[in-house]
N, C-alpha and C positions, 0 to 999 in steps of 0.2 A: 458367512459361510462357516460350516462346522466340519472339522476334519474327522473322518471316520477311521482313524488309526490312532492307537495309543502307544506311548513309549513303554517299554518293559525292559527289565534287567534280567539277563540270562546268566546265572552263575552256577558253576559246578559245585555239588555237595561232596561230602566225604566218601560217598559211594560211587561217585562219577556221574551221577544223574545231573541234568541241567534243571535248576530250580528257577522258575519264572515268577517275577513279582512286578506289580504295576504301581508306580508312584502315585498315579491319580486315583487308584482304588487300593488303598493300603491293606484291606482285608482280603484281597484276591491273590491267590497264589496257586501255582500248579507246577508240574515238572514233567520231564520226558527223558528217555534213555539216551537220546541223541538230539542234535539240533532240529532235525525234521519233525520228530515226534514232539519235542518241546514246543515248537511253533504251532503245530496242530492243537496241542493241549492248551496253549496260550489263547488261541482264537476261540476255542470252546469255552474256556474260563471267562474270557472277556464277554462273550455273548451271554453267558449265564448271569454274570454280574449286572450287565445292562438290562437284561430281562427282569431281574429281581428289582432293580431300581424303578423300572416302568410299572411293574405290578404294585409296588409299594408307594408309587407316586413320589419318589424321591428325586432330589436334584441330581442331575448327571453332569459331572464337571467337563468343561472343555479339555481337550487333550493338551497336556503341557508340552513344552518344547523338549525334544529328546536330547540327552547329553551324548557325547561321543561313545560312552560305554553302553548305551541303550539301543535297542532295535524297535522299530515300529511294528505293532501287531494290528492288522486290519480287523475292523468289526466284521463278523461273519455276515454273509448275505442274508441269512434267515432272520436276522434281527435288524439289519440296517434300515430298511424302509420304515419299520415301526419306530425305530429310534428317531429318524428324520421327522416323522409325523408327531411323535411325542414332544420333541424339542420345539417344533413349529407351533403346536397348540399352546405350550407353556409360554413361548415368546409372545404370541399374539394375545395371551390371556383370554382365550376363547373357551367356553364350556363345551362339553360334548353335545349338549342340546343345540347350541348355536351352530356348531359345525354341521350337525345333522340337518338343520334347517337350510344351511347354505348348499348342502349336497342333495337335498330333497330325499333324504332317507330317515329312518328312525334312529333314535339315540342308541338303540341296541346295536345297530350296524356300526356306529362309530366306536362304541365300547369294544366290539370285536376287532375292529381295525387296530386298536391300541393294545389288544390282548396278545402278549408274546406267544401264548399257547394256541392261538387261533390262526389257521392258515388263511391269509388274505392275499388276494390277487394284487400284483404290483400295479395294475391299472387303477384299482380303487385307491391305493395309497397315493399314486400320482395325482388323481383327481382331488383327493382331500388336501394334499399339499398345495395344489393349484388354487383351491378355495381359500387358502391362507396366504396366497401370494408367494409361494415357494415352488421350487422344482428340485428334483433329485437328479444329479448328474453322476454317471459312473465313468471312471477313467481307468486305464490300464497303464501300468508302469513296468519297467524292467525290474526284475527281482534283484535284490542286493546280494 
């Protein structure tokens, strides 16, 4: 199982803004004028970093265990399904062509499913995950 939240440090800077950094993605950083804006910006930043990793076919680290000083930032919905499929494809070591064969679609369709810039229906992502022996489950928790 893969956790779709990453720990982040929220620290005030000298101007009073909250600077957000991610231990698992040391090159990702953003900020906000208050806690709410900083969390929104953190989710956007996290989604962009994950989208970049998918586009460049880079390894995406599993989320580290948060320290007491860190808060969990959820992966935004717009990229979560594609992240799940990307990780499942890499874990199964299945090519796009092989996944396409299993789904009865063209390889172009699979490429689009993995493209963060392409709007893919969640049903198609669920079907692709199913073809890889996976399923995506969404849960709701109380906000901290």
